[in-house]
C-alpha positions as CSV (number, residue, x, y, z in Angstrom):
1,M,-29.8,38.0,101.0
2,S,-29.5,34.9,98.9
3,A,-27.7,34.5,95.9
4,G,-29.4,31.6,94.3
5,I,-28.3,30.4,91.0
6,D,-25.3,31.8,89.2
7,A,-27.1,32.4,85.6
8,E,-23.8,33.4,84.2
9,V,-22.3,29.6,85.1
10,L,-25.0,28.2,83.7
11,L,-25.8,29.6,81.0
12,A,-21.5,29.4,80.1
13,R,-21.8,25.6,80.7
14,L,-24.5,25.9,78.4
15,Q,-22.7,27.6,75.7
16,E,-19.5,25.1,76.3
17,L,-21.1,21.9,75.9
18,G,-22.6,23.7,73.2
19,E,-19.5,22.9,71.4
20,I,-18.9,19.8,71.9
21,G,-20.6,18.0,68.4
22,R,-20.7,20.4,65.9
23,D,-19.9,19.5,61.9
24,E,-18.5,20.8,59.1
25,G,-21.3,23.4,58.8
26,G,-21.3,24.3,62.4
27,R,-24.2,22.2,63.1
28,L,-24.7,20.8,66.4
29,V,-24.3,16.8,66.1
30,R,-24.0,15.6,69.6
31,L,-25.6,12.0,68.7
32,A,-26.1,10.3,71.7
33,V,-23.0,7.5,72.2
34,S,-20.2,8.8,69.5
35,D,-17.3,10.7,70.3
36,A,-19.4,13.4,70.8
37,D,-21.3,12.2,73.2
38,R,-18.6,10.6,74.7
39,A,-16.6,14.2,75.0
40,G,-19.9,16.6,76.4
41,R,-20.5,13.3,79.2
42,D,-16.9,13.9,80.5
43,L,-16.8,17.6,80.4
44,L,-20.5,16.7,82.9
45,A,-18.8,14.4,84.9
46,Q,-16.1,17.2,85.4
47,W,-18.6,19.4,86.4
48,L,-20.6,17.4,89.0
49,R,-17.0,16.0,91.2
50,A,-16.2,19.8,90.9
51,A,-19.8,21.2,92.6
52,G,-18.8,18.1,95.1
53,L,-21.2,14.6,93.9
54,E,-20.1,12.1,93.6
55,V,-20.4,10.3,89.9
56,A,-22.3,7.0,89.1
57,V,-23.3,5.2,85.6
58,D,-25.3,2.5,85.4
59,A,-25.1,-0.2,83.0
60,I,-27.6,1.5,80.4
61,G,-25.2,4.6,80.8
62,N,-27.0,7.0,82.5
63,L,-25.0,9.5,83.9
64,F,-26.1,10.3,87.9
65,G,-24.0,13.0,90.7
66,I,-25.1,12.1,93.6
67,W,-25.4,14.4,97.4
68,Q,-25.9,12.0,99.9
69,S,-27.8,14.2,102.4
70,G,-30.4,13.1,105.0
71,A,-31.8,9.7,104.9
72,G,-34.6,8.2,102.1
73,Q,-35.0,7.6,98.9
74,P,-33.5,10.9,96.9
75,L,-35.1,13.9,94.6
76,M,-34.1,13.4,91.0
77,V,-33.5,16.5,88.6
78,G,-32.3,15.6,84.8
79,S,-32.5,15.4,81.3
80,H,-30.3,14.1,78.4
81,I,-27.5,16.0,77.1
82,D,-27.5,13.7,73.5
83,T,-29.4,15.6,70.3
84,V,-31.2,15.6,67.4
85,I,-29.6,16.8,64.3
86,D,-28.9,20.2,63.8
87,A,-29.8,20.9,68.1
88,G,-30.0,24.0,69.6
89,I,-27.8,24.0,72.8
90,Y,-31.1,23.5,76.0
91,D,-32.5,21.1,75.0
92,G,-31.8,18.5,77.4
93,C,-28.8,20.3,78.7
94,Y,-30.4,22.8,80.5
95,G,-32.4,20.6,82.7
96,V,-29.0,19.0,83.6
97,L,-27.2,21.8,83.9
98,A,-29.6,23.8,85.9
99,G,-30.1,20.5,88.5
100,L,-26.1,21.3,88.6
101,A,-27.3,25.0,88.9
102,V,-29.6,24.5,92.2
103,V,-26.8,22.4,94.0
104,E,-24.0,24.5,93.7
105,A,-26.4,27.9,95.2
106,L,-27.3,25.2,97.9
107,R,-23.8,24.3,99.3
108,A,-23.0,27.9,98.1
109,E,-25.6,28.6,100.8
110,G,-24.7,25.7,103.0
111,L,-28.1,24.0,103.2
112,V,-28.1,20.6,103.6
113,P,-31.2,18.6,101.8
114,A,-33.0,16.0,103.8
115,R,-32.5,13.7,101.4
116,P,-30.4,13.1,99.0
117,L,-30.0,14.5,96.0
118,V,-29.1,13.1,92.4
119,V,-28.3,15.3,89.4
120,A,-29.2,12.8,86.0
121,A,-28.5,12.6,82.4
122,F,-30.1,9.8,80.8
123,T,-28.9,7.6,78.0
124,N,-30.4,7.7,74.1
125,E,-33.4,10.5,74.7
126,E,-33.5,12.0,71.2
127,G,-33.2,8.4,70.1
128,V,-31.7,9.5,66.2
129,R,-29.6,6.6,65.8
130,F,-30.6,3.7,68.3
131,A,-34.4,3.7,68.8
132,P,-36.8,3.4,71.2
133,D,-36.0,6.9,72.3
134,M,-36.2,8.3,76.3
135,M,-33.9,4.7,76.0
136,G,-31.7,5.8,78.8
137,S,-35.0,6.8,81.6
138,L,-37.4,3.5,80.0
139,V,-34.4,1.6,81.3
140,H,-34.0,3.0,84.4
141,A,-37.8,2.7,85.1
142,G,-38.2,-0.8,84.2
143,G,-40.2,0.5,81.1
144,L,-37.5,-1.6,79.1
145,D,-35.5,-4.5,79.2
146,L,-31.8,-3.9,79.7
147,T,-30.7,-6.4,77.3
148,E,-33.2,-5.7,75.3
149,A,-31.7,-2.0,74.8
150,L,-28.5,-2.7,74.9
151,A,-29.0,-5.3,71.5
152,S,-30.2,-2.2,70.1
153,V,-29.0,-1.9,66.5
154,G,-28.4,1.6,64.9
155,T,-28.4,3.3,62.0
156,D,-24.4,3.1,61.0
157,G,-24.4,-0.8,62.3
158,T,-23.5,-0.2,65.8
159,V,-24.9,-2.3,68.5
160,L,-25.4,0.1,71.9
161,G,-24.7,-2.0,74.3
162,E,-20.6,-2.3,72.2
163,E,-20.4,1.2,71.7
164,L,-21.1,2.1,75.6
165,R,-18.0,0.2,76.3
166,R,-16.2,2.3,73.5
167,I,-16.9,5.4,74.4
168,G,-15.7,3.9,78.3
169,Y,-19.9,4.6,80.1
170,A,-20.8,0.9,80.8
171,G,-21.5,1.5,84.3
172,S,-21.9,-1.5,86.3
173,M,-24.3,-0.2,88.8
174,A,-27.6,-1.9,88.2
175,P,-30.7,0.2,86.0
176,G,-33.2,2.0,88.8
177,T,-30.4,1.4,91.5
178,I,-31.1,4.5,92.5
179,R,-35.1,4.9,93.4
180,P,-36.9,8.4,93.5
181,A,-38.8,8.3,95.6
182,A,-42.5,7.3,94.5
183,S,-44.9,10.6,95.1
184,G,-45.6,11.4,91.8
185,A,-44.6,15.0,92.5
186,A,-43.5,15.4,89.4
187,C,-43.1,13.5,85.2
188,R,-40.2,12.7,83.4
189,A,-41.4,14.0,80.4
190,G,-41.7,18.2,81.7
191,A,-44.5,17.7,83.8
192,S,-44.5,20.3,86.5
193,P,-44.8,19.4,90.2
194,G,-48.3,18.9,91.5
195,A,-48.9,17.6,87.8
196,G,-50.0,13.4,89.0
197,R,-47.8,10.4,88.1
198,C,-46.6,9.4,85.1
199,R,-46.3,6.4,83.5
200,D,-44.0,5.1,81.2
201,R,-45.8,4.4,77.2
202,R,-44.8,0.9,78.3
203,G,-47.0,1.1,80.7
204,G,-44.2,1.3,84.3
205,G,-44.6,2.4,87.6
206,A,-44.2,6.5,88.0
207,A,-41.7,8.2,87.9
208,G,-41.9,9.5,91.4
209,H,-39.4,12.5,93.5
210,F,-37.7,13.5,89.2
211,L,-37.7,17.1,88.5
212,V,-37.6,17.7,85.1
213,A,-37.2,21.6,83.6
214,P,-38.7,21.7,80.2
215,T,-37.3,23.4,76.9
216,D,-37.4,21.2,74.3
217,R,-40.6,22.3,72.8
218,G,-40.5,25.9,71.3
219,P,-43.6,27.2,69.1
220,G,-45.6,24.9,67.0
221,Q,-43.6,22.3,67.6
222,P,-45.5,19.4,68.0
223,C,-46.4,17.7,71.2
224,R,-44.7,14.0,71.2
225,H,-46.3,12.8,75.0
226,H,-49.3,13.1,73.2
227,A,-47.5,11.3,70.4
228,H,-46.0,8.7,72.4
229,G,-48.9,7.6,74.4
230,A,-49.0,9.7,77.9
231,A,-51.2,8.7,80.6
232,P,-54.2,10.3,81.6
233,G,-52.5,11.8,85.0
234,C,-49.9,13.1,83.1
235,R,-49.9,16.4,81.7
236,P,-46.7,17.8,80.1
237,C,-48.1,19.9,78.1
238,R,-50.3,22.5,80.8
239,G,-46.5,21.9,82.8
240,Q,-44.5,24.1,80.2
241,E,-47.3,26.6,79.8
242,R,-47.5,27.3,83.4
243,H,-43.0,28.1,84.0
244,G,-43.1,30.0,80.0
245,A,-41.6,27.1,79.4
246,A,-42.0,26.9,75.3
247,G,-40.0,29.3,73.2
248,A,-37.3,29.1,70.6
249,G,-34.0,27.5,71.3
250,Q,-30.9,29.0,70.5
251,R,-28.2,26.9,68.3
């Protein structure tokens, strides 16, 4: 019988990552491209390497763990690890670490995927310190110019590109180099597989084989996918409802 995902390890990692970026009041505040974000990235990269994945960083700071296997374009799974102010420990982080847990489970079973698998952590999903939000995935998908993104000025007067260099996560790889196969299997925003093609809010292309574990909308919270004008073919809310993802996060 398959052992499946090691839930204890997954939850322990969520707890460990959730302790990085706590302020004096105990709130989780791991803003994008901050010292705390660097510490979180370093820990994630350590886990990715321990799982036998090749770690790569692109020019907008997106962090990837790559399992070079099979042939063709990859299946990508992930989300982000930057947080809002007073965040829960699951938002974004679960999507990344659950992907890592899947890779480890496959390896433990001796299974070899028919195409490469990639675990992704995108830069500045939350948009608290730098605008716009969902920046790393927008640049990756071609919906936001790299130069424009790197010139973004933060709420503290810092410049994104300079901060990426300062924390050591200004990669040399061109954004979008790792391109999932375009099949409309899932939407970057968190739609379930088969939910149709999802275009970014600037009219870019489909994300392709990109799966996200949606965990960031609790009961009664507004859906930002609607606020940002998700394409009619993208149904992230229905996907979350089908998978029972709507629930209160742990702090």
